[in-house]
C-alpha positions as CSV (number, residue, x, y, z in Angstrom):
1,M,25.3,4.3,5.0
2,N,28.4,5.9,6.2
3,G,29.4,9.6,6.3
4,S,31.1,9.3,2.6
5,A,28.5,7.2,1.0
6,W,25.6,9.4,2.1
7,H,27.4,12.6,0.8
8,A,28.1,10.9,-2.6
9,H,24.3,9.9,-2.7
10,A,23.3,13.4,-1.6
11,T,25.5,14.9,-4.0
12,R,23.8,12.5,-6.4
13,R,20.3,13.3,-5.6
14,A,20.8,17.0,-5.4
15,A,22.2,17.4,-9.1
16,V,19.2,15.6,-10.3
17,L,17.2,18.1,-8.6
18,T,19.3,20.8,-10.4
19,G,19.1,18.8,-13.6
20,C,14.9,19.0,-13.0
21,T,15.1,22.5,-12.7
22,A,17.3,23.4,-16.0
23,L,15.6,20.7,-18.0
24,V,14.2,21.9,-21.2
25,L,11.2,19.7,-21.8
26,G,10.1,18.0,-25.4
27,L,8.4,15.2,-26.5
28,T,7.7,12.0,-24.7
29,A,8.6,8.5,-26.3
30,G,5.2,8.3,-26.7
31,G,4.6,11.3,-28.4
32,A,2.5,13.4,-25.4
33,Q,3.8,16.8,-25.0
34,A,5.5,17.5,-21.2
35,G,4.3,20.6,-19.6
36,G,5.7,22.7,-17.1
37,P,6.5,23.3,-13.4
38,R,3.2,21.7,-12.7
39,D,3.4,19.0,-14.8
40,P,2.4,15.8,-12.1
41,A,5.2,13.6,-13.5
42,R,8.2,16.3,-13.1
43,Q,7.2,16.9,-9.5
44,V,8.9,15.9,-6.5
45,L,8.7,15.4,-3.0
46,G,8.8,19.0,-1.0
47,A,11.1,19.3,1.8
48,H,10.0,18.2,5.3
49,D,7.0,16.2,3.4
50,G,7.2,13.1,5.8
51,W,10.0,10.2,6.0
52,A,10.7,10.0,2.5
53,S,11.9,13.9,2.2
54,E,14.7,12.5,5.0
55,G,18.4,13.1,3.6
56,P,18.9,13.2,-0.2
57,G,14.8,13.3,-0.3
58,T,12.1,11.7,-3.2
59,T,12.7,12.9,-6.7
60,G,11.6,9.6,-8.5
61,G,12.0,10.1,-12.3
62,A,12.1,14.0,-12.5
63,A,15.1,14.3,-14.6
64,A,14.3,11.8,-17.0
65,D,15.4,13.2,-20.9
66,P,12.8,13.0,-23.2
67,A,13.9,9.3,-24.4
68,H,13.3,8.1,-21.1
69,V,9.6,9.2,-20.6
70,Y,6.6,6.4,-21.9
71,T,3.4,6.9,-22.5
72,V,1.4,3.0,-22.0
73,T,-1.6,2.3,-22.8
74,T,-1.1,-1.7,-22.2
75,W,0.2,-4.0,-19.3
76,E,2.8,-5.4,-21.9
77,E,4.0,-1.5,-22.9
78,F,4.0,-0.7,-19.0
79,R,6.3,-3.4,-18.1
80,A,8.5,-2.6,-21.1
81,A,8.9,0.8,-20.5
82,L,9.8,0.1,-16.6
83,A,12.3,-3.0,-18.0
84,A,14.2,-0.4,-20.0
85,D,17.5,0.9,-19.7
86,G,19.0,0.2,-16.1
87,D,18.4,3.1,-13.7
88,A,18.4,5.9,-15.5
89,P,15.9,8.1,-14.6
90,R,12.2,7.5,-15.9
91,I,8.8,8.7,-16.3
92,V,6.1,6.3,-17.0
93,E,2.8,7.9,-18.0
94,V,-0.2,5.4,-18.2
95,R,-3.3,6.7,-20.4
96,G,-6.4,5.2,-20.0
97,V,-7.0,1.6,-17.9
98,I,-4.2,-1.2,-18.2
99,D,-5.6,-4.7,-16.7
100,A,-2.8,-7.3,-16.3
101,V,-5.6,-9.9,-16.1
102,S,-7.4,-8.6,-19.5
103,Q,-7.7,-12.1,-20.8
104,G,-9.1,-13.6,-17.5
105,C,-8.0,-16.3,-14.8
106,D,-8.2,-19.4,-18.1
107,A,-4.9,-17.4,-19.3
108,F,-3.3,-19.1,-16.5
109,T,-4.5,-22.5,-15.8
110,A,-2.6,-25.4,-15.8
111,D,-3.9,-28.1,-17.8
112,G,-5.9,-30.4,-15.7
113,Y,-6.5,-28.3,-12.7
114,D,-10.5,-27.8,-12.3
115,L,-11.6,-25.9,-8.9
116,G,-14.6,-28.4,-8.7
117,R,-12.2,-31.3,-8.3
118,Y,-10.1,-29.8,-6.1
119,L,-12.6,-28.6,-3.3
120,A,-13.8,-32.2,-3.9
121,A,-10.1,-33.7,-3.1
122,Y,-9.4,-31.2,0.2
123,D,-13.1,-30.8,1.5
124,P,-12.5,-31.4,5.0
125,A,-15.2,-34.3,5.4
126,V,-12.8,-36.2,3.1
127,W,-9.2,-34.5,3.7
128,G,-10.1,-33.2,7.8
129,H,-8.2,-30.2,9.3
130,D,-5.1,-31.8,10.5
131,T,-2.7,-32.1,7.6
132,P,-1.4,-29.1,4.6
133,V,-3.3,-30.4,1.2
134,R,-1.2,-31.9,-1.3
135,G,-1.5,-34.3,-4.4
136,E,-2.3,-33.6,-7.7
137,Q,-5.0,-31.0,-7.8
138,E,-2.5,-28.8,-5.4
139,D,0.4,-29.3,-7.5
140,L,-1.9,-28.1,-10.7
141,R,-3.1,-25.2,-8.3
142,A,0.2,-24.1,-7.5
143,A,1.3,-24.6,-11.4
144,S,-1.7,-22.4,-12.2
145,A,-0.8,-19.7,-9.7
146,A,3.0,-19.6,-10.8
147,R,1.9,-18.3,-13.9
148,Q,-0.1,-15.8,-12.7
149,D,2.3,-14.7,-11.0
150,T,5.0,-14.2,-13.2
151,A,2.4,-12.4,-15.6
152,I,1.1,-9.6,-12.9
153,K,4.0,-8.5,-11.2
154,A,5.5,-5.5,-12.3
155,A,9.0,-4.7,-11.1
156,V,9.7,-1.0,-10.4
157,P,13.2,0.6,-10.9
158,A,14.8,2.9,-9.0
159,N,14.8,6.7,-10.5
160,T,11.2,5.8,-11.6
161,T,8.1,8.2,-11.5
162,I,5.0,6.2,-12.5
163,V,2.0,9.0,-12.8
164,G,-1.8,8.5,-14.0
165,V,-2.5,11.3,-16.6
166,G,-5.7,12.9,-16.5
167,K,-8.7,11.5,-14.6
168,G,-9.2,8.0,-15.8
169,A,-6.0,6.1,-15.6
170,A,-6.3,3.0,-13.6
171,I,-3.9,-0.3,-13.4
172,R,-6.1,-3.5,-12.8
173,G,-5.1,-6.9,-11.9
174,G,-1.3,-6.0,-11.2
175,S,1.3,-5.9,-8.5
176,L,3.5,-3.2,-8.1
177,Q,6.8,-4.2,-6.9
178,I,8.9,-1.7,-5.4
179,K,11.4,-4.3,-4.5
180,G,15.2,-3.6,-3.4
181,V,15.7,0.3,-5.2
182,D,15.8,3.6,-4.1
183,N,13.9,6.6,-5.5
184,V,10.2,6.3,-6.7
185,I,7.3,8.4,-7.0
186,L,3.6,6.8,-7.6
187,R,1.1,9.3,-8.2
188,N,-2.6,9.7,-9.5
189,L,-3.6,6.2,-10.4
190,T,-6.4,4.0,-9.4
191,I,-5.2,0.8,-8.5
192,E,-7.6,-2.1,-8.7
193,A,-6.6,-4.5,-6.2
194,P,-4.8,-7.5,-7.7
195,L,-7.9,-10.9,-7.6
196,D,-5.7,-14.1,-6.5
197,C,-7.2,-16.6,-9.4
198,F,-6.1,-19.5,-7.6
199,P,-6.1,-19.3,-3.9
200,Q,-4.9,-22.2,-1.7
201,W,-7.1,-24.0,1.5
202,D,-5.5,-24.7,4.5
203,P,-7.4,-27.0,6.6
204,T,-4.8,-26.3,9.2
205,D,-5.5,-22.6,9.8
206,D,-8.0,-20.1,11.5
207,N,-7.6,-22.8,14.9
208,R,-7.8,-25.7,12.4
209,T,-11.3,-24.6,11.0
210,G,-9.3,-23.8,8.0
211,A,-8.9,-20.7,5.6
212,W,-8.4,-19.9,2.1
213,N,-5.2,-17.9,1.7
214,S,-4.1,-15.6,-1.2
215,E,-1.3,-14.0,-2.4
216,Y,-0.7,-10.2,-4.1
217,D,-0.6,-6.9,-3.0
218,G,-2.0,-3.7,-4.8
219,V,1.9,-2.2,-4.1
220,V,4.9,-3.8,-2.0
221,V,7.5,-1.8,-1.2
222,D,10.1,-4.6,0.0
223,G,13.6,-3.2,1.1
224,S,13.6,-0.1,-0.7
225,T,14.2,3.4,0.2
226,H,13.1,6.8,-0.8
227,V,9.3,5.8,-2.0
228,W,6.5,8.5,-2.4
229,I,2.9,7.4,-2.8
230,D,0.6,10.4,-3.6
231,H,-2.9,11.0,-4.8
232,N,-3.7,7.6,-5.7
233,T,-7.0,5.8,-5.1
234,L,-6.7,1.7,-4.0
235,T,-9.8,-0.4,-4.0
236,D,-11.3,-3.8,-4.1
237,G,-12.9,-2.5,-7.2
238,R,-14.8,-4.5,-9.5
239,H,-14.0,-7.1,-6.9
240,P,-15.2,-6.5,-3.5
241,D,-15.1,-9.2,-0.7
242,S,-18.9,-9.5,-0.6
243,S,-19.1,-10.5,-4.1
244,L,-16.6,-13.8,-3.6
245,P,-18.1,-17.2,-2.9
246,S,-17.5,-19.5,0.1
247,Y,-16.5,-23.2,0.3
248,F,-16.2,-25.1,3.6
249,G,-17.6,-22.5,5.3
250,K,-15.3,-19.8,4.3
251,V,-14.9,-16.7,2.0
252,Y,-12.9,-17.6,-1.1
253,Q,-10.6,-15.1,-0.3
254,Q,-8.6,-13.7,-3.6
255,H,-7.2,-10.8,-1.9
256,D,-4.3,-9.4,0.0
257,G,-3.0,-6.4,0.6
258,L,-3.9,-2.8,-0.8
259,L,0.2,-1.3,0.1
260,D,2.8,-3.4,2.1
261,V,6.1,-1.7,3.2
262,V,8.2,-4.7,4.4
263,R,11.8,-6.2,4.9
264,G,13.6,-3.2,5.9
265,A,12.2,-0.5,3.5
266,N,12.4,2.9,4.5
267,H,11.7,6.6,4.3
268,V,8.2,6.4,2.6
269,T,5.3,9.1,2.9
270,V,2.1,8.1,1.6
271,S,-0.2,11.3,1.2
272,W,-3.3,12.3,-0.4
273,N,-4.5,8.9,-1.5
274,S,-8.1,7.2,-0.9
275,F,-8.0,3.3,0.5
276,R,-11.4,2.4,0.0
277,D,-13.7,-1.1,0.2
278,H,-10.6,-3.6,1.1
279,D,-10.2,-5.9,4.3
280,K,-6.1,-6.0,4.9
281,T,-5.4,-2.7,4.0
282,M,-1.9,-1.3,5.2
283,L,1.1,-3.5,6.4
284,I,4.1,-1.9,7.9
285,G,6.4,-5.0,8.8
286,N,5.7,-8.4,7.7
287,S,6.9,-10.4,10.9
288,D,7.3,-10.3,14.2
289,G,10.5,-12.1,13.5
290,A,12.2,-9.5,11.4
291,G,13.7,-7.3,14.0
292,A,17.5,-8.2,12.4
293,T,16.2,-6.2,9.0
294,D,13.5,-4.1,10.6
295,S,14.7,-2.5,14.0
296,G,15.5,1.2,12.7
297,R,14.1,1.4,9.6
298,L,10.0,1.4,8.4
299,K,10.2,5.0,9.1
300,V,6.8,5.5,7.1
301,T,4.6,8.5,7.3
302,V,1.1,8.8,6.7
303,H,-0.8,11.9,6.0
304,H,-3.8,13.2,4.5
305,N,-5.7,10.0,3.5
306,R,-9.4,8.9,3.6
307,F,-9.9,5.0,4.3
308,E,-13.6,4.0,4.3
309,G,-14.8,0.6,3.9
310,I,-11.6,-1.1,5.0
311,V,-11.8,-3.8,8.0
312,E,-8.1,-3.6,9.7
313,R,-4.4,-2.3,8.7
314,A,-4.8,1.2,8.5
315,P,-1.6,0.8,9.1
316,R,-0.9,-2.3,11.2
317,V,2.8,-1.6,12.4
318,R,5.6,-3.6,13.5
319,F,9.0,-1.8,14.7
320,G,9.0,1.3,12.4
321,Q,8.8,4.9,13.5
322,V,5.5,5.8,11.4
323,D,3.8,9.3,12.3
324,V,-0.1,8.9,11.3
325,Y,-1.5,12.1,11.4
326,N,-4.3,14.1,9.6
327,N,-6.0,11.4,7.7
328,H,-9.9,10.7,7.8
329,F,-11.3,7.1,8.8
330,V,-14.7,6.4,8.0
331,V,-16.8,3.0,9.1
332,T,-20.0,3.0,7.5
333,K,-23.2,1.4,9.1
334,G,-22.9,-2.5,8.8
335,Q,-19.6,-2.4,7.3
336,K,-17.3,-5.6,8.6
337,F,-14.4,-3.8,10.8
338,G,-12.0,-4.8,13.2
339,Y,-9.8,-1.8,13.9
340,V,-7.9,0.9,12.6
341,L,-4.3,1.3,13.8
342,G,-2.5,-1.9,14.7
343,V,0.0,-1.8,17.6
344,G,3.0,-4.5,16.8
345,A,6.2,-5.6,17.8
346,S,8.6,-2.9,18.6
347,S,6.6,-0.3,17.0
348,Q,6.7,3.2,17.4
349,L,3.4,4.6,16.3
350,Y,3.1,8.5,16.8
351,A,-0.7,9.6,15.8
352,T,-2.2,12.8,15.8
353,H,-4.8,15.3,14.5
354,N,-6.5,12.6,12.8
355,A,-10.6,12.7,12.0
356,F,-12.9,9.4,12.7
357,T,-16.2,9.2,11.5
358,L,-17.8,6.3,13.7
359,A,-21.3,4.9,12.7
360,P,-23.8,4.5,15.8
361,G,-22.7,1.3,17.4
362,V,-19.3,1.3,16.2
363,S,-16.9,1.0,19.3
364,V,-14.4,4.2,19.9
365,G,-12.1,1.7,21.8
366,Q,-11.6,-0.6,18.6
367,T,-10.1,1.9,16.6
368,L,-6.7,0.9,17.7
369,K,-5.7,-3.2,18.4
370,K,-2.8,-4.4,20.4
371,W,-0.9,-6.9,19.0
372,S,2.2,-6.7,20.8
373,E,3.7,-4.5,23.9
374,A,4.7,-1.8,22.1
375,P,3.7,2.1,23.2
376,L,2.5,4.5,21.3
377,T,1.2,8.4,21.0
378,A,-2.4,8.9,19.7
379,E,-3.1,12.3,20.7
380,R,-5.4,15.3,19.5
381,N,-7.7,12.8,17.5
382,H,-11.6,13.5,16.7
383,V,-13.9,11.0,17.0
384,N,-17.6,12.9,15.1
385,G,-16.5,16.0,15.3
386,R,-15.2,16.0,19.4
387,P,-11.9,15.2,20.5
388,V,-11.4,11.7,22.2
389,D,-8.3,10.1,24.1
390,L,-7.9,7.0,21.9
391,V,-5.7,5.1,24.2
392,A,-7.7,5.9,27.4
393,V,-11.1,4.9,26.0
394,H,-9.8,1.7,24.1
395,N,-8.1,0.7,27.8
396,A,-11.6,1.4,29.5
397,E,-13.3,-0.7,26.8
398,I,-11.1,-3.0,26.2
399,P,-8.6,-3.5,30.0
400,G,-7.1,-7.2,28.2
401,E,-5.3,-5.1,25.3
402,F,-3.8,-2.3,27.9
403,L,-2.3,0.0,25.6
404,R,0.6,2.1,26.5
405,T,1.3,5.8,25.8
406,G,4.1,8.0,24.6
407,A,5.9,6.6,21.4
408,G,9.4,7.5,22.2
409,W,10.0,10.2,19.5
410,T,8.6,13.0,18.1
411,P,8.3,13.5,14.2
412,T,9.7,16.3,12.7
413,L,9.0,16.2,9.3
414,R,5.7,17.5,8.7
415,T,4.8,20.2,6.6
416,R,0.5,21.8,7.3
417,V,-1.0,20.0,10.4
418,D,-4.5,20.7,10.4
419,H,-6.8,20.7,13.1
420,P,-8.9,17.6,12.8
421,R,-12.3,18.9,12.5
422,A,-11.1,20.4,9.2
423,V,-9.6,17.3,8.3
424,P,-13.1,15.4,6.8
425,G,-13.8,18.5,4.7
426,T,-9.9,18.9,3.6
427,V,-9.1,15.6,2.9
428,D,-12.4,14.3,1.2
429,R,-12.0,17.2,-1.4
430,A,-8.2,16.4,-2.2
431,A,-7.5,12.6,-1.7
432,G,-7.5,10.4,-4.0
433,A,-6.7,9.7,-8.2
434,G,-8.1,12.7,-10.4
435,R,-7.6,15.4,-7.6
436,L,-3.9,16.9,-8.1
437,R,-3.7,20.1,-7.9
């Protein structure tokens, strides 16, 4: 962004902040009375609070006039509120539980598609592992998937705050698409990961042993800027992977990610959330070959979040300058576990003052995973209450993935930094939906 364009952008955002201060609040479009300065719907990201505070900061829909405050109780109302009136600042308040798949997967099924027929057609004993699936049942599966795609994705416009009302607000089965926009806030919601009704069998995947591949992330930040994701709970909820069946010897995987930040997205703060019981949790940068769009971007701060029962990607990073501090990572006994922090192509991961609570027998070195040659800073972290040099332990335990230290930058956009000994108590008490102060 050139200097004059940035100045205009900053001036506009400053006007939003001024308007937010001066705004006299009235009744919302849904009939609810908006509150005072502590109203979560009107709160903006504080100064220096992570990458989303860079430049003009992140204010979402804080300056929305009463006509652009919507209270929704169904998925249809939610999507309609997001689609109304262009980029005017708006607040969308979610009351209760809204379900994008309330009628079940059958509502999307194309005539003639049948999972039993699909399994019979593409059984490796019949189809083999050399050729991607094709034919009538695959075409019908794809048509069914397209119907679900249309129904469960919600496009979030610029200058928007989405906030749950009270402690029970939730979105089930929907995928929030924050795509190609600026200035969005998402707070105080329990987001149950979308369940892909129609996963695709790829016989050539996983070294030609085959795998089920699914679509749909809970939240996608795609090419967007200035996004604040705060005090939410993101989880598999009613549909943990342990409840999914297996076909052809592989789990019928119906989940993708909880939160992805991809395709040149920039200036994102992820704070005080609870990420629970999920496999591929948070991906920052979706491709090693995306340097043209991602280099110099994907600047994300991840602080004061709780991760429990996750398998991997907390986060996995490519390209971005990603600041990960004061998070609590919990690995419980017997859970499936891959790694916590993934070092990917050209990443500059800076991870300090975090707390790791690892069950007996869980390898400390396994908390880090090297995918590509890139340095990281991982200092002043504690494992089970004691300071540990994560890089040194990783290199000793897994010498074939030797990691270099020194991310090459130092974060400046931090507010409070808690001692890692205090992190478990502080974060466990306050992270997640329903815990806004």
